[in-house]
N, C-alpha and C positions, 0 to 999 in steps of 0.2 A: 726479592728472593725468587729464584726460578723453581717451579714445580717440576720435579723430574721423576720419572718412573724408572726404577732400577729392578732388573730381573736378577733374582738370586735364588739359589736352591738351598735346601736344608743341608745338603752334602757340603756346601761351602761354609756353613756356619759352625760345623763341628770340627775342631782342630784335628789335624792329622795324627797327633800323638795322644789323643784322648783315650782314657782307659777303656771306654766302651768299644772303641775301634780295636784295641788290643784284644779284648775279650772275644770279639767276633772273629778275629784272626786265629785265636788259640783254640776255641771250641768249635768243633765241627757239629753244627746244629742239624745237619742232614740226618744223622743217626736217630735223633729224638723226634724229628718231624713226623716220621711214620707213626710213632707211638701216640703223639698228640693228635695227629689228623684222624686217628681211629676213633677218638671220642668226639670229633667234630661232626660226625654223621648225624647225630641226634639234634644238634643245635648249631645255628650259624653265629652264635654269640653276638647278636645285634649287629651283624655285618663286620665285626672286627676280626673274626677268625681266631681259632684256638692258639695258633702259633704266636700271633701278636699279643694276645692276652697272657700267654705263658711268659713271654719276654717282659711284659709288665710286672709279672710276679717276681721274675729274676731281679729286676730293678728294685722292687720293693724290698727284697732280701738284701741286696747289696747296699742300699741307701738307708736301711732300717726305718722304713716308712709305714705308717698306718694306711688303711685303705683310702681314707679321705686325704691324707697327705700325698699319697701316690696319685690320686686324681688331680690334685693341684700341681704336683711336680710335672706331670705329663702336659698339663696346659701351659706351663711356664718355661720348661726346660727343653731347649732345642736338641741337646745331645740325647736326652731321654726319648724324645719323639723319634729321632733318627734311629736309635737302638731298637725301638719297638716297631719300626717301619711305618710310622705315621707321617703324613705330609705336613708341611709347615702350617697350612691353614686348615688342616683336617681336624674334625672334632675327635676328641679322645674319650675313652670310656669313663663312666661315672663310677663311684666307689662300690656300688652294688655288684658290678660285673666281676670284680676281683674275687669276692667271696664265692660267687657261683662257680667261677673257674677253678678255684682251689678245691671246692667240693666235688666238682666233676672229675678233676684229676685224681684225687684221692691220695692217701699217704703212700700206698704201695707204688703207684706210678711215679710219684715225686721222688721216692727213695731210689727207684731204678734210674731216673734221669740224673739225679745228683751223684749216684755211683758212677754213671757213665762219664760225667764231668770230671770226677775225681780220677778215674782211670786215664782219661785223656791228659789231664794235667800232670799226672805221674809219669806217663810215657814220654811226655815232652820235657821232663826235667823241671817243671815249675813247682812241684810239691813232693814232699816226702811224708810218710806217715810216721810220726814220732809220738810216743806215749810219755806222759808225765805223771809221776806218782808223787803225792804229797803226804808226808808223815805229819799228821795232825796231833801227835801225842804231846807236843810242847805248847800247843795253843792254849790260851787262857780263856776260860769262859767269862762272860760278862758278869755273871752272878758273883764270882769270887773276886772280881776286879775291885769292887767297892771295898771289900775287907782289906785288900792290899793297899788301896789308896788311903784308907783311914789309918792304917798302921804306919805308912810312910809319913803322913802328916804328923802323927804322934811322935815319930822318931826324928822329926824336923828336916826331912828331905824336901827340897823345893819342887821336885818333879818326880812323877812316877814314870820311869822309862825303862829301857832294857837293862841298864846298869843297876838301877835301884831295885827293880822287881825281884831278882833272886834273893836279895837281902830281906825282903819283907814278905815274900810268898811262902 
C-alpha cells in the first residue's frame, strides 16, 4: 500500500446542498455581526471570537444539543465546523464557552437577533406567521379517565377509545 498525502479543504467536505450552506445564503449575518462584535470588546472568548461562538449557539438550537453535546458535535461534524468557521484540524470550544457566551449575549440581544432572522425569512418568503388556537374544552383529564375505564370494563367494552368514551363518560 502506498502512503499518500491528500490535500483537502473543509469546504470540499461539506456537500453543496447542505442545510447549513442554505442557511448561510438565506440569512445576512452582517446585520447582526455589529451587535455581537459590540460585546466582544470585553473578552476575546478564548480566541474563538464572539461571532463563531454565536454560530455555535445557533447550531445548538438547530440540532437541539446540550452544551456538552455541542462540544462533541463540533469536534466530530465537518459541516458544523464549516458553519462556525473552524478549520478542519482547529480546536473547537469546550462546553463552558457556550454558557458564558449565552450569558454575555443576554436575552434582550438574542431576542433582537432572532427577530432579525424572522424578518429576513419573512421578507424572502420562507416563513409566514400563523397563529394556532386550541380549544381544550373536550380534553379529558387523567383523573376522570380511570372512572371511565372502570365503567367501560363493567359494561363489557373491550377498549376505551373515542367511540366508547362518550357512552361511559
